[in-house]
Phi, psi and omega in degrees: 000126180248111184264123175245122184254140179284134174242115179210113187288345179193159174283161173081098175083167187225016176257103191262147174287171178301314181296320179295321178295320177298322177296314180299316180295319178295318178297318179299316179300315180297314181297315182292325178289343183247025170113347177291144178264342183203173183233134171255130181203170171216130180218123184238159173274172179292347177260017176061043172242162177299133178278084185299320182302315182286323176296319177299319178298316180299315181294320177296319184287321184236063190298333182269354185280144170289132177247127178240126177263125184273195190293001169304332175309319183293347179267355183291157183293322183222105185298321182295316176294320180297321179298317179296324177296316179298319178297313180299329182275358178082023177288138184280317180210160179229129176273123184208153172251014182074025179080007181253173179297324179224161178298324179297315179295330182261016188301323179292318178293322177299318178301316179296319179293321177298317178297313179300319183294324184055228178261014186275333180203147180271133175265116182258111183288127181213158179092108179075018178279125183227168177300330183284343182232355188295317182294315180296320177299315179295320179294317182291325186264335185087001178278148177250012184232133179231157177225132177201160178277330182042055187233169176226147178285142176229127180293138176292123184302335179294343181263345189305318178234023179285168184285338180196171175242151181278327184202160180291346182254033181284354173291148179257140178259133178236144176303133186259111183304321181295321177296321179294320177295320177296318177299314179301317180295314180299315181291324177296316179296321182292327182276347181283000000 
């Protein structure tokens, strides 16, 4: 079992202050010291490029850790240049939708990124990946790796008869066992 833990010092954006970066580094240290094998993160400059300086620092500090760059990649100005930077920084894999809202919408760009990546970095297809499209996405792009929540919303019982809700997204999402079983079946059939 290879555990990759997300490090994100705050929601909203990926251009971090010095203090936020220190929090991320401390969190990474704690996670890796307690059994995580890798870190998933995204860190960009104010010009929407990969923050190479900080990735290099992370790699120097945690040289044995698996590094996964998440969908902050999709916000970069030039995905092809950003991919080369991630490779140069020793990142193991990148979670991407090809710069589109969903992996399906970005499938042509994803195919190009998979070709560019070769065996140097793994392209992990993400955003809108479902049992109904995962096999076709992998076939169209050439990637063998997918990422999805495979979850369903569940209402928080505290709201069911409460006087009000705080926000329209107060439902909690939980991994859906039936979706995972269906995914396992779909992937098994595709590999047969």
